[in-house]
C-alpha positions as a Markdown table, in Angstrom:
| # | Residue | x | y | z |
|---|---|---|---|---|
| 1 | Unk | 37.9 | 37.9 | -18.6 |
| 2 | Unk | 40.5 | 36.0 | -20.9 |
| 3 | Unk | 41.4 | 33.9 | -18.5 |
| 4 | Unk | 38.1 | 33.1 | -17.5 |
| 5 | Unk | 37.3 | 32.3 | -21.1 |
| 6 | Unk | 40.3 | 29.9 | -21.6 |
| 7 | Unk | 39.0 | 28.1 | -18.4 |
| 8 | Unk | 35.5 | 27.8 | -19.8 |
| 9 | Unk | 36.8 | 26.7 | -23.2 |
| 10 | Unk | 38.9 | 24.0 | -21.6 |
| 11 | Unk | 35.8 | 22.8 | -19.4 |
| 12 | Unk | 33.7 | 22.6 | -22.6 |
| 13 | Unk | 36.1 | 20.7 | -24.5 |
| 14 | Unk | 37.0 | 18.4 | -21.7 |
| 15 | Unk | 33.1 | 17.8 | -21.1 |
| 16 | Unk | 32.6 | 17.0 | -24.7 |
| 17 | Unk | 35.8 | 14.7 | -25.1 |
| 18 | Unk | 34.6 | 12.7 | -21.9 |
| 19 | Unk | 31.0 | 12.3 | -23.4 |
| 20 | Unk | 32.4 | 11.4 | -26.9 |
| 21 | Unk | 34.7 | 8.9 | -24.9 |
| 22 | Unk | 31.8 | 7.3 | -23.0 |
| 23 | Unk | 29.2 | 7.2 | -26.0 |
| 24 | Unk | 32.2 | 5.7 | -28.2 |
| 25 | Unk | 33.3 | 3.1 | -25.3 |
| 26 | Unk | 29.4 | 2.2 | -24.6 |
| 27 | Unk | 28.8 | 1.7 | -28.4 |
| 28 | Unk | 31.7 | -0.2 | -29.3 |
| 29 | Unk | 33.0 | -1.9 | -26.0 |
| 30 | Unk | 29.9 | -2.6 | -24.2 |
| 31 | Unk | 30.3 | -6.3 | -24.1 |
| 32 | Unk | 33.7 | -5.9 | -22.7 |
| 33 | Unk | 32.8 | -3.1 | -20.2 |
| 34 | Unk | 29.8 | -5.5 | -18.7 |
| 35 | Unk | 32.3 | -8.3 | -18.7 |
| 36 | Unk | 34.7 | -6.4 | -16.5 |
| 37 | Unk | 31.9 | -5.1 | -14.5 |
| 38 | Unk | 30.6 | -8.8 | -13.5 |
| 39 | Unk | 34.0 | -9.9 | -12.7 |
| 40 | Unk | 34.9 | -7.1 | -10.3 |
| 41 | Unk | 31.3 | -7.8 | -9.0 |
| 42 | Unk | 32.4 | -11.5 | -8.2 |
| 43 | Unk | 35.5 | -10.6 | -6.8 |
| 44 | Unk | 34.1 | -7.8 | -4.5 |
| 45 | Unk | 31.5 | -10.4 | -3.5 |
| 46 | Unk | 34.2 | -12.8 | -2.4 |
| 47 | Unk | 36.0 | -10.3 | -0.7 |
| 48 | Unk | 33.0 | -9.5 | 1.3 |
| 49 | Unk | 31.4 | -12.9 | 1.8 |
| 50 | Unk | 34.0 | -15.6 | 1.0 |
| 51 | Unk | 35.3 | -16.4 | 4.1 |
| 52 | Unk | 31.8 | -16.8 | 5.6 |
| 53 | Unk | 31.1 | -19.8 | 3.2 |
| 54 | Unk | 34.7 | -21.1 | 3.1 |
| 55 | Unk | 34.5 | -24.1 | 5.4 |
| 56 | Unk | 38.0 | -24.3 | 6.4 |
| 57 | Unk | 38.4 | -20.5 | 7.4 |
| 58 | Unk | 39.0 | -19.3 | 10.7 |
| 59 | Unk | 36.4 | -16.5 | 10.0 |
| 60 | Unk | 33.6 | -18.8 | 9.5 |
| 61 | Unk | 30.7 | -18.3 | 11.9 |
| 62 | Unk | 30.9 | -20.7 | 14.7 |
| 63 | Unk | 26.8 | -20.7 | 14.7 |
| 64 | Unk | 25.8 | -24.1 | 13.5 |
| 65 | Unk | 22.2 | -23.5 | 13.3 |
| 66 | Unk | 22.8 | -22.3 | 9.5 |
| 67 | Unk | 20.1 | -20.5 | 7.8 |
| 68 | Unk | 17.3 | -22.7 | 8.9 |
| 69 | Unk | 16.7 | -23.5 | 5.1 |
| 70 | Unk | 16.9 | -27.2 | 4.1 |
| 71 | Unk | 16.8 | -28.3 | 0.5 |
| 72 | Unk | 15.2 | -31.2 | -0.7 |
| 73 | Unk | 16.7 | -32.0 | -4.1 |
| 74 | Unk | 15.8 | -34.0 | -7.1 |
| 75 | Unk | 19.1 | -35.6 | -7.3 |
| 76 | Unk | 20.3 | -38.5 | -9.4 |
| 77 | Unk | 19.3 | -41.2 | -6.6 |
| 78 | Unk | 15.9 | -40.0 | -6.8 |
| 79 | Unk | 15.8 | -40.4 | -10.6 |
| 80 | Unk | 17.4 | -43.7 | -10.6 |
| 81 | Unk | 14.7 | -45.0 | -8.0 |
| 82 | Unk | 11.6 | -43.4 | -9.4 |
| 83 | Unk | 12.5 | -42.7 | -13.2 |
| 84 | Unk | 12.4 | -39.5 | -15.1 |
| 85 | Unk | 11.0 | -36.5 | -13.1 |
| 86 | Unk | 8.3 | -35.5 | -15.5 |
| 87 | Unk | 6.8 | -39.3 | -15.3 |
| 88 | Unk | 6.2 | -38.8 | -11.3 |
| 89 | Unk | 2.8 | -38.8 | -10.3 |
| 90 | Unk | 1.8 | -35.9 | -7.9 |
| 91 | Unk | 1.2 | -38.6 | -5.1 |
| 92 | Unk | 5.0 | -38.2 | -4.4 |
| 93 | Unk | 4.5 | -34.6 | -3.6 |
| 94 | Unk | 1.4 | -35.2 | -1.5 |
| 95 | Unk | 3.6 | -37.8 | 0.5 |
| 96 | Unk | 6.4 | -35.4 | 0.9 |
| 97 | Unk | 4.2 | -32.7 | 2.5 |
| 98 | Unk | 2.7 | -35.2 | 4.8 |
| 99 | Unk | 6.1 | -36.6 | 5.8 |
| 100 | Unk | 7.6 | -33.2 | 6.2 |
| 101 | Unk | 4.5 | -31.7 | 7.8 |
| 102 | Unk | 5.1 | -34.0 | 11.0 |
| 103 | Unk | 8.5 | -32.3 | 11.6 |
| 104 | Unk | 6.5 | -28.9 | 12.3 |
| 105 | Unk | 8.5 | -27.0 | 9.4 |
| 106 | Unk | 7.9 | -23.1 | 9.3 |
| 107 | Unk | 7.3 | -23.2 | 5.5 |
| 108 | Unk | 7.2 | -25.8 | 2.7 |
| 109 | Unk | 8.3 | -24.1 | -0.5 |
| 110 | Unk | 8.0 | -25.9 | -3.9 |
| 111 | Unk | 10.1 | -23.8 | -6.4 |
| 112 | Unk | 9.2 | -26.4 | -9.3 |
| 113 | Unk | 6.3 | -25.8 | -11.5 |
| 114 | Unk | 2.9 | -27.5 | -11.6 |
| 115 | Unk | 1.4 | -26.3 | -15.2 |
| 116 | Unk | -1.6 | -28.0 | -15.5 |
| 117 | Unk | -3.6 | -30.8 | -13.8 |
| 118 | Unk | -2.7 | -34.3 | -15.1 |
| 119 | Unk | -4.9 | -36.7 | -13.5 |
| 120 | Unk | -7.0 | -36.8 | -16.8 |
| 121 | Unk | -4.0 | -37.7 | -18.8 |
| 122 | Unk | -3.1 | -40.6 | -16.4 |
| 123 | Unk | -6.7 | -41.8 | -16.8 |
| 124 | Unk | -6.7 | -41.6 | -20.6 |
| 125 | Unk | -3.5 | -43.7 | -20.6 |
| 126 | Unk | -5.1 | -46.4 | -18.0 |
| 127 | Unk | -8.3 | -46.7 | -20.2 |
| 128 | Unk | -6.3 | -47.2 | -23.4 |
| 129 | Unk | -4.1 | -49.9 | -21.7 |
| 130 | Unk | -7.2 | -51.8 | -20.5 |
| 131 | Unk | -8.8 | -51.4 | -23.9 |
| 132 | Unk | -5.7 | -52.6 | -25.6 |
| 133 | Unk | -5.3 | -55.7 | -23.0 |
| 134 | Unk | -8.7 | -56.9 | -24.4 |
| 135 | Unk | -7.6 | -56.7 | -28.1 |
| 136 | Unk | -4.2 | -58.5 | -27.1 |
| 137 | Unk | -6.2 | -61.3 | -25.0 |
| 138 | Unk | -9.9 | -61.7 | -25.6 |
| 139 | Unk | -9.9 | -63.8 | -22.9 |
| 140 | Unk | -9.7 | -61.0 | -20.5 |
| 141 | Unk | -13.0 | -59.4 | -19.7 |
| 142 | Unk | -13.2 | -56.0 | -18.1 |
| 143 | Unk | -16.9 | -54.8 | -17.2 |
| 144 | Unk | -17.3 | -51.2 | -17.3 |
| 145 | Unk | -18.0 | -51.0 | -13.6 |
| 146 | Unk | -14.7 | -52.6 | -12.9 |
| 147 | Unk | -13.0 | -50.6 | -15.5 |
| 148 | Unk | -14.6 | -47.2 | -14.0 |
| 149 | Unk | -13.6 | -48.3 | -10.6 |
| 150 | Unk | -9.9 | -48.9 | -11.3 |
| 151 | Unk | -9.5 | -45.6 | -13.2 |
| 152 | Unk | -11.2 | -43.7 | -10.5 |
| 153 | Unk | -8.3 | -44.7 | -8.3 |
| 154 | Unk | -6.4 | -41.8 | -10.0 |
| 155 | Unk | -6.6 | -39.0 | -7.9 |
| 156 | Unk | -3.0 | -37.8 | -7.7 |
| 157 | Unk | -3.9 | -33.9 | -8.2 |
| 158 | Unk | -6.7 | -34.3 | -5.5 |
| 159 | Unk | -4.1 | -35.8 | -2.7 |
| 160 | Unk | -1.6 | -33.1 | -3.7 |
| 161 | Unk | -4.1 | -30.3 | -3.4 |
| 162 | Unk | -5.4 | -31.7 | -0.1 |
| 163 | Unk | -2.0 | -32.2 | 1.4 |
| 164 | Unk | -1.2 | -28.8 | 0.8 |
| 165 | Unk | -4.6 | -27.2 | 2.0 |
| 166 | Unk | -4.5 | -29.5 | 5.2 |
| 167 | Unk | -0.6 | -28.4 | 5.8 |
| 168 | Unk | -1.5 | -24.4 | 5.8 |
| 169 | Unk | 2.2 | -23.4 | 5.2 |
| 170 | Unk | 2.8 | -24.6 | 1.7 |
| 171 | Unk | 4.0 | -22.2 | -0.8 |
| 172 | Unk | 4.1 | -22.6 | -4.8 |
| 173 | Unk | 6.1 | -20.7 | -7.5 |
| 174 | Unk | 4.8 | -19.5 | -10.8 |
| 175 | Unk | 6.3 | -18.2 | -13.8 |
| 176 | Unk | 5.8 | -14.8 | -15.2 |
| 177 | Unk | 6.4 | -14.3 | -18.9 |
| 178 | Unk | 6.0 | -12.3 | -22.2 |
| 179 | Unk | 4.1 | -13.6 | -25.0 |
| 180 | Unk | 7.3 | -13.6 | -26.9 |
| 181 | Unk | 8.6 | -16.6 | -24.7 |
| 182 | Unk | 6.2 | -18.9 | -26.4 |
| 183 | Unk | 6.0 | -20.3 | -29.8 |
| 184 | Unk | 3.4 | -18.6 | -32.0 |
| 185 | Unk | 1.1 | -21.7 | -32.3 |
| 186 | Unk | 1.1 | -21.7 | -28.4 |
| 187 | Unk | -0.2 | -18.0 | -28.1 |
| 188 | Unk | -3.9 | -18.9 | -28.2 |
| 189 | Unk | -3.3 | -21.5 | -25.4 |
| 190 | Unk | -2.2 | -19.0 | -22.9 |
| 191 | Unk | -4.6 | -16.1 | -24.0 |
| 192 | Unk | -6.7 | -16.8 | -21.0 |
| 193 | Unk | -3.4 | -16.5 | -18.7 |
| 194 | Unk | -3.2 | -12.9 | -19.5 |
| 195 | Unk | -6.7 | -11.9 | -18.1 |
| 196 | Unk | -7.5 | -10.7 | -14.6 |
| 197 | Unk | -9.9 | -13.5 | -14.2 |
| 198 | Unk | -7.1 | -15.9 | -14.4 |
| 199 | Unk | -5.1 | -14.1 | -11.7 |
| 200 | Unk | -8.4 | -14.0 | -9.3 |
| 201 | Unk | -8.6 | -17.7 | -9.9 |
| 202 | Unk | -5.0 | -18.2 | -8.4 |
| 203 | Unk | -4.0 | -16.7 | -5.3 |
| 204 | Unk | -4.7 | -13.0 | -5.6 |
| 205 | Unk | -3.9 | -12.2 | -2.1 |
| 206 | Unk | -0.4 | -13.1 | -2.4 |
| 207 | Unk | 0.0 | -9.8 | -4.7 |
| 208 | Unk | 0.7 | -6.2 | -3.6 |
| 209 | Unk | -0.2 | -3.0 | -5.5 |
| 210 | Unk | 1.5 | 0.3 | -6.2 |
| 211 | Unk | 0.1 | 3.7 | -6.2 |
| 212 | Unk | -0.4 | 5.3 | -9.7 |
| 213 | Unk | 2.5 | 7.7 | -8.6 |
| 214 | Unk | 4.9 | 4.7 | -7.6 |
| 215 | Unk | 3.9 | 2.8 | -10.6 |
| 216 | Unk | 4.9 | 5.5 | -13.0 |
| 217 | Unk | 8.3 | 5.8 | -11.1 |
| 218 | Unk | 9.2 | 2.2 | -11.1 |
| 219 | Unk | 7.6 | 0.4 | -13.7 |
| 220 | Unk | 9.7 | -0.1 | -16.8 |
| 221 | Unk | 8.9 | -2.6 | -19.9 |
| 222 | Unk | 11.4 | -5.1 | -18.4 |
| 223 | Unk | 9.2 | -5.0 | -15.1 |
| 224 | Unk | 5.7 | -6.0 | -16.9 |
| 225 | Unk | 5.1 | -9.7 | -17.4 |
| 226 | Unk | 1.7 | -10.3 | -19.1 |
| 227 | Unk | 1.5 | -13.9 | -18.7 |
| 228 | Unk | 1.1 | -15.9 | -15.4 |
| 229 | Unk | 2.0 | -19.7 | -16.2 |
| 230 | Unk | 3.5 | -22.8 | -14.0 |
| 231 | Unk | 0.8 | -23.3 | -11.4 |
| 232 | Unk | -3.2 | -24.4 | -11.9 |
| 233 | Unk | -5.8 | -22.8 | -10.2 |
| 234 | Unk | -6.7 | -25.6 | -7.5 |
| 235 | Unk | -3.3 | -26.2 | -6.3 |
| 236 | Unk | -2.5 | -22.2 | -6.0 |
| 237 | Unk | -5.6 | -21.9 | -3.9 |
| 238 | Unk | -4.5 | -24.6 | -1.6 |
| 239 | Unk | -1.3 | -22.9 | -0.9 |
| 240 | Unk | -0.4 | -20.4 | 1.6 |
| 241 | Unk | 1.0 | -17.7 | -1.1 |
| 242 | Unk | 2.4 | -17.7 | -4.4 |
| 243 | Unk | 5.3 | -16.1 | -6.0 |
| 244 | Unk | 7.4 | -16.3 | -9.1 |
| 245 | Unk | 10.7 | -18.2 | -9.5 |
| 246 | Unk | 11.8 | -17.3 | -12.8 |
| 247 | Unk | 15.3 | -15.5 | -12.8 |
| 248 | Unk | 17.5 | -14.3 | -15.6 |
| 249 | Unk | 21.2 | -14.8 | -15.9 |
| 250 | Unk | 23.7 | -12.4 | -17.0 |
| 251 | Unk | 25.4 | -13.0 | -20.5 |
| 252 | Unk | 27.9 | -15.4 | -18.9 |
| 253 | Unk | 25.2 | -17.6 | -17.2 |
| 254 | Unk | 25.8 | -16.4 | -13.8 |
| 255 | Unk | 22.4 | -15.0 | -11.9 |
| 256 | Unk | 23.7 | -11.8 | -10.1 |
| 257 | Unk | 20.4 | -10.2 | -9.3 |
| 258 | Unk | 16.8 | -10.7 | -9.2 |
| 259 | Unk | 13.9 | -8.3 | -10.0 |
| 260 | Unk | 12.1 | -7.6 | -6.7 |
| 261 | Unk | 8.8 | -7.3 | -8.4 |
| 262 | Unk | 6.9 | -8.0 | -11.8 |
| 263 | Unk | 3.5 | -6.3 | -12.6 |
| 264 | Unk | 0.8 | -8.4 | -14.3 |
| 265 | Unk | 0.7 | -6.7 | -17.6 |
| 266 | Unk | -1.1 | -3.4 | -17.5 |
| 267 | Unk | -3.3 | -5.0 | -14.5 |
| 268 | Unk | -3.0 | -3.5 | -11.1 |
| 269 | Unk | -1.6 | -6.7 | -9.2 |
| 270 | Unk | 2.4 | -6.8 | -8.6 |
| 271 | Unk | 3.9 | -10.1 | -7.8 |
| 272 | Unk | 6.9 | -10.8 | -5.7 |
| 273 | Unk | 9.7 | -13.2 | -6.0 |
| 274 | Unk | 8.7 | -16.5 | -4.2 |
| 275 | Unk | 11.4 | -16.1 | -1.5 |
| 276 | Unk | 10.6 | -12.7 | -0.6 |
| 277 | Unk | 6.8 | -13.6 | -0.3 |
| 278 | Unk | 7.5 | -16.5 | 1.8 |
| 279 | Unk | 9.6 | -14.3 | 4.1 |
| 280 | Unk | 7.1 | -11.8 | 4.3 |
| 281 | Unk | 4.3 | -14.2 | 5.3 |
| 282 | Unk | 6.7 | -15.7 | 7.8 |
| 283 | Unk | 7.1 | -12.3 | 9.4 |
| 284 | Unk | 3.1 | -12.3 | 9.2 |
| 285 | Unk | 3.3 | -8.9 | 7.2 |
| 286 | Unk | 0.0 | -7.7 | 5.9 |
| 287 | Unk | 0.0 | -7.3 | 2.1 |
| 288 | Unk | -1.0 | -3.8 | 2.4 |
| 289 | Unk | 2.2 | -3.2 | 4.8 |
| 290 | Unk | 4.7 | -4.5 | 2.3 |
| 291 | Unk | 6.3 | -1.0 | 1.0 |
| 292 | Unk | 8.8 | -0.4 | -1.8 |
| 293 | Unk | 11.0 | 2.6 | -1.6 |
| 294 | Unk | 12.6 | 3.1 | -5.1 |
| 295 | Unk | 16.2 | 2.4 | -5.6 |
| 296 | Unk | 16.6 | 1.7 | -1.8 |
| 297 | Unk | 14.7 | -1.3 | -0.3 |
| 298 | Unk | 11.6 | -3.4 | -0.2 |
| 299 | Unk | 9.9 | -3.1 | 3.3 |
| 300 | Unk | 8.4 | -6.7 | 4.5 |
| 301 | Unk | 8.2 | -5.5 | 8.2 |
| 302 | Unk | 9.9 | -6.7 | 11.4 |
| 303 | Unk | 10.9 | -10.5 | 11.8 |
| 304 | Unk | 8.8 | -11.6 | 14.7 |
| 305 | Unk | 5.7 | -10.0 | 15.9 |
| 306 | Unk | 3.3 | -11.1 | 18.9 |
| 307 | Unk | -0.3 | -10.2 | 19.1 |
| 308 | Unk | -3.6 | -11.4 | 20.0 |
| 309 | Unk | -5.8 | -13.2 | 17.8 |
| 310 | Unk | -9.6 | -13.0 | 17.3 |
| 311 | Unk | -10.4 | -14.9 | 20.3 |
| 312 | Unk | -7.9 | -13.0 | 22.7 |
| 313 | Unk | -5.3 | -15.4 | 22.9 |
| 314 | Unk | -1.5 | -14.5 | 22.5 |
| 315 | Unk | 0.2 | -15.8 | 19.3 |
| 316 | Unk | 3.5 | -15.4 | 17.3 |
| 317 | Unk | 3.8 | -14.4 | 13.9 |
| 318 | Unk | 6.1 | -17.5 | 13.0 |
| 319 | Unk | 3.9 | -20.4 | 12.5 |
| 320 | Unk | 5.4 | -22.9 | 14.7 |
| 321 | Unk | 6.8 | -20.7 | 17.3 |
| 322 | Unk | 4.3 | -21.2 | 20.6 |
| 323 | Unk | 3.9 | -18.1 | 23.3 |
| 324 | Unk | 4.9 | -20.8 | 25.8 |
| 325 | Unk | 8.4 | -21.0 | 23.9 |
| 326 | Unk | 8.5 | -17.3 | 24.1 |
| 327 | Unk | 7.9 | -17.1 | 27.8 |
| 328 | Unk | 10.6 | -19.6 | 28.4 |
| 329 | Unk | 13.3 | -17.6 | 26.9 |
| 330 | Unk | 12.3 | -14.6 | 28.8 |
| 331 | Unk | 12.3 | -16.7 | 32.1 |
| 332 | Unk | 16.2 | -16.8 | 31.0 |
| 333 | Unk | 16.9 | -13.3 | 29.7 |
| 334 | Unk | 19.5 | -12.3 | 32.3 |
| 335 | Unk | 21.3 | -15.6 | 31.6 |
| 336 | Unk | 20.8 | -15.1 | 27.7 |
| 337 | Unk | 22.0 | -11.6 | 27.7 |
| 338 | Unk | 25.0 | -12.3 | 30.0 |
| 339 | Unk | 26.3 | -15.1 | 27.3 |
| 340 | Unk | 29.9 | -14.8 | 26.4 |
| 341 | Unk | 31.2 | -15.5 | 22.9 |
| 342 | Unk | 30.8 | -19.2 | 22.0 |
| 343 | Unk | 28.7 | -20.1 | 25.1 |
| 344 | Unk | 25.2 | -21.3 | 24.9 |
| 345 | Unk | 22.2 | -22.0 | 27.3 |
| 346 | Unk | 19.9 | -24.8 | 26.8 |
| 347 | Unk | 16.2 | -23.5 | 26.7 |
| 348 | Unk | 14.1 | -26.4 | 26.0 |
| 349 | Unk | 13.8 | -29.7 | 24.2 |
| 350 | Unk | 11.6 | -30.8 | 21.4 |
| 351 | Unk | 8.0 | -31.4 | 22.6 |
| 352 | Unk | 4.7 | -31.7 | 20.8 |
| 353 | Unk | 1.1 | -32.4 | 22.4 |
| 354 | Unk | -1.7 | -34.0 | 20.6 |
| 355 | Unk | -4.8 | -36.2 | 20.8 |
| 356 | Unk | -5.2 | -39.7 | 19.1 |
| 357 | Unk | -8.1 | -40.3 | 16.8 |
| 358 | Unk | -9.9 | -41.8 | 20.1 |
| 359 | Unk | -9.4 | -38.3 | 21.7 |
| 360 | Unk | -6.8 | -39.6 | 24.3 |
| 361 | Unk | -3.9 | -37.2 | 24.9 |
| 362 | Unk | -0.3 | -38.0 | 24.6 |
| 363 | Unk | 3.2 | -36.0 | 24.4 |
| 364 | Unk | 5.9 | -36.5 | 21.8 |
| 365 | Unk | 9.4 | -36.0 | 22.7 |
| 366 | Unk | 12.7 | -37.5 | 21.1 |
| 367 | Unk | 12.4 | -40.2 | 23.8 |
| 368 | Unk | 9.5 | -41.2 | 22.3 |
| 369 | Unk | 5.6 | -40.9 | 23.0 |
| 370 | Unk | 4.3 | -40.6 | 26.6 |
| 371 | Unk | 0.6 | -42.3 | 26.5 |
| 372 | Unk | -2.6 | -40.7 | 28.2 |
| 373 | Unk | -1.8 | -42.3 | 31.5 |
| 374 | Unk | 1.4 | -40.6 | 32.1 |
| 375 | Unk | 0.5 | -37.2 | 30.7 |
| 376 | Unk | -2.3 | -37.2 | 33.5 |
| 377 | Unk | 0.2 | -37.8 | 36.1 |
| 378 | Unk | 3.2 | -35.6 | 34.9 |
| 379 | Unk | 1.1 | -32.5 | 34.1 |
| 380 | Unk | 0.0 | -32.2 | 37.7 |
| 381 | Unk | 2.0 | -29.4 | 39.1 |
| 382 | Unk | 2.7 | -30.8 | 42.6 |
| 383 | Unk | 4.2 | -33.9 | 40.7 |
| 384 | Unk | 6.6 | -31.1 | 39.2 |
| 385 | Unk | 8.0 | -30.1 | 42.5 |
| 386 | Unk | 8.5 | -33.5 | 43.8 |
| 387 | Unk | 10.6 | -34.5 | 40.7 |
| 388 | Unk | 12.5 | -31.3 | 40.7 |
| 389 | Unk | 13.6 | -32.0 | 44.2 |
| 390 | Unk | 15.1 | -35.4 | 43.2 |
| 391 | Unk | 18.8 | -36.0 | 44.2 |
| 392 | Unk | 21.1 | -38.1 | 41.8 |
| 393 | Unk | 21.0 | -41.5 | 42.4 |
| 394 | Unk | 17.3 | -41.4 | 43.7 |
| 395 | Unk | 13.8 | -42.4 | 42.6 |
| 396 | Unk | 10.1 | -41.3 | 43.1 |
| 397 | Unk | 7.0 | -43.5 | 42.7 |
| 398 | Unk | 4.1 | -42.1 | 41.5 |
| 399 | Unk | 0.3 | -43.3 | 40.7 |
| 400 | Unk | -0.3 | -46.2 | 38.3 |
| 401 | Unk | 3.0 | -47.8 | 38.6 |
| 402 | Unk | 4.8 | -44.7 | 37.2 |
| 403 | Unk | 8.5 | -44.3 | 38.4 |
| 404 | Unk | 10.8 | -41.3 | 37.9 |
| 405 | Unk | 14.6 | -42.2 | 38.6 |
| 406 | Unk | 17.5 | -39.6 | 38.6 |
| 407 | Unk | 20.4 | -41.7 | 37.2 |
| 408 | Unk | 22.9 | -38.9 | 37.4 |
| 409 | Unk | 22.9 | -35.1 | 37.1 |
| 410 | Unk | 22.1 | -35.4 | 33.3 |
| 411 | Unk | 20.3 | -38.7 | 33.0 |
| 412 | Unk | 16.8 | -39.7 | 34.0 |
| 413 | Unk | 14.5 | -42.5 | 33.5 |
| 414 | Unk | 10.6 | -42.8 | 33.5 |
| 415 | Unk | 9.3 | -46.0 | 33.7 |
| 416 | Unk | 5.5 | -47.4 | 33.4 |
| 417 | Unk | 3.5 | -50.5 | 33.0 |
| 418 | Unk | 2.0 | -49.2 | 29.7 |
| 419 | Unk | 3.2 | -47.5 | 26.4 |
| 420 | Unk | 7.0 | -48.1 | 25.9 |
| 421 | Unk | 7.4 | -48.9 | 29.5 |
| 422 | Unk | 10.5 | -47.1 | 29.6 |
| 423 | Unk | 11.9 | -43.8 | 28.5 |
| 424 | Unk | 15.4 | -42.4 | 28.8 |
| 425 | Unk | 15.8 | -38.6 | 29.1 |
| 426 | Unk | 18.3 | -36.0 | 29.7 |
| 427 | Unk | 18.0 | -33.1 | 32.2 |
| 428 | Unk | 16.8 | -30.6 | 29.5 |
| 429 | Unk | 14.0 | -33.0 | 28.4 |
| 430 | Unk | 12.7 | -33.9 | 31.8 |
| 431 | Unk | 12.8 | -30.2 | 32.5 |
| 432 | Unk | 10.7 | -29.4 | 29.4 |
| 433 | Unk | 8.4 | -32.5 | 30.1 |
| 434 | Unk | 7.7 | -30.9 | 33.4 |
| 435 | Unk | 6.5 | -27.3 | 31.7 |
| 436 | Unk | 3.5 | -29.2 | 30.0 |
| 437 | Unk | 0.0 | -28.0 | 31.7 |
| 438 | Unk | -3.5 | -29.5 | 31.3 |
| 439 | Unk | -4.5 | -26.3 | 29.2 |
| 440 | Unk | -1.9 | -27.2 | 26.5 |
| 441 | Unk | -4.2 | -29.6 | 25.1 |
| 442 | Unk | -7.3 | -27.1 | 24.5 |
| 443 | Unk | -8.4 | -26.6 | 21.3 |
| 444 | Unk | -6.5 | -29.7 | 19.8 |
| 445 | Unk | -8.7 | -31.8 | 17.5 |
| 446 | Unk | -8.6 | -35.5 | 17.4 |
| 447 | Unk | -5.7 | -36.7 | 15.1 |
| 448 | Unk | -3.9 | -33.5 | 15.5 |
| 449 | Unk | -0.5 | -32.5 | 17.1 |
| 450 | Unk | 0.8 | -28.9 | 18.1 |
| 451 | Unk | 4.4 | -28.1 | 18.5 |
| 452 | Unk | 4.8 | -26.5 | 22.3 |
| 453 | Unk | 8.7 | -26.3 | 22.2 |
| 454 | Unk | 11.4 | -26.5 | 19.8 |
| 455 | Unk | 14.6 | -28.0 | 20.6 |
| 456 | Unk | 16.4 | -24.6 | 21.5 |
| 457 | Unk | 19.8 | -23.8 | 22.5 |
| 458 | Unk | 20.7 | -20.1 | 22.3 |
| 459 | Unk | 24.3 | -19.2 | 21.5 |
| 460 | Unk | 26.3 | -16.2 | 21.2 |
| 461 | Unk | 28.3 | -16.3 | 17.9 |
| 462 | Unk | 30.6 | -13.5 | 16.3 |
| 463 | Unk | 29.1 | -11.3 | 18.8 |
| 464 | Unk | 25.3 | -12.0 | 17.9 |
| 465 | Unk | 22.7 | -14.1 | 19.7 |
| 466 | Unk | 21.7 | -17.2 | 17.6 |
| 467 | Unk | 18.8 | -19.8 | 18.0 |
| 468 | Unk | 17.2 | -22.4 | 15.5 |
| 469 | Unk | 14.5 | -20.1 | 14.7 |
| 470 | Unk | 15.3 | -17.9 | 11.7 |
| 471 | Unk | 13.3 | -15.2 | 12.7 |
| 472 | Unk | 14.6 | -15.1 | 16.6 |
| 473 | Unk | 18.3 | -14.1 | 16.1 |
| 474 | Unk | 20.5 | -11.1 | 16.6 |
| 475 | Unk | 18.8 | -7.8 | 17.3 |
| 476 | Unk | 15.5 | -9.2 | 17.4 |
| 477 | Unk | 16.4 | -11.9 | 19.9 |
| 478 | Unk | 18.3 | -9.4 | 22.0 |
| 479 | Unk | 15.2 | -7.3 | 22.1 |
């Protein structure tokens, strides 16, 4: 008993001393402890991932597809050409959407904020300028009709909203804040942005919800943000989804973590970071299926889904991935699965089908646009067979003066007495062109294009299959 008593006493003293040391250290040396933790975290990160991002490393992945994310930055050159960013009108953003949309992106994501409509400010400035010009030079006469006509050309916000709505896969960021983030005199100006009506005017389907039990378990004061700011309703509604972009750095100014959700005050909607919101949308995961497992993970579903839409037609979850592309991958599945390290196989080249405003069909490839007359001939299945049987150095004459020549094993020439008259294609491009069928033009309206095939090569790098499609890699692609 005496030995047991000594052991118990020693344990008690040890626990008390340990607790006292922990409390003393946390109270007096917390900044030092936090600094050490941050530094060791950075070291662990470099050890784990540093070689992956070192361009000179032998361990760097040989996959050259990258992440599939391309950043369009507001750099010094842009500022020199266009002036201070805050003076740019939003027609530039509309033009950006229209230009990038022609390249068939999976998503266009704006992580800059657009707090309020601005057209009325430009209109007021122009009105003042016109009035001042009359004062400076009385000989200048602007009728009210002319003045109103000039001012009416200011429609930058409208163009931006319409461009986002027509593109259909544009995403916008918002800022979730506390009232204390604003000066006292601004509180009355943001009061309406704390209401559920304001949330409903933005993009309410972007948010998820928690059960009462989960909310009690995971929500703490730091995860509650009562103000939504940084986007105006018409723009938010035109986008595909909305997520927050505000991040809080650690004490040394480095961002090491980001909350996976913020609740909108005491209301039920739960907002996700823009990056996660976009990814979930690209996965086509319904909002009600996004699930948070506390202290473990946020489940946003499988990367790729193939399903039947309301019309009964097969569709892919990734916006620009066609079922026809999937079928071409499946047709070569045995060769793909047999690839050795650093080997690759060409699946398809870039090909889009469309209709002009006149209704005429055309095909777009890297080699150029193929007009209606050529499309009608090439899309005939009997012509496909005759072209595929050509030997190197031989040619084939088709209707309407069209001629197909196989110059070598890897080079082809298409010539015709219309359009660009001559097109040079690789073997991969001619094989892709021959996959086009008349039904591929169904449901394409005048003035629209549809991506049929991505420029796709599948490779095996670091033991994993890779492709240019971010959601079609690794285990997903193997499956």
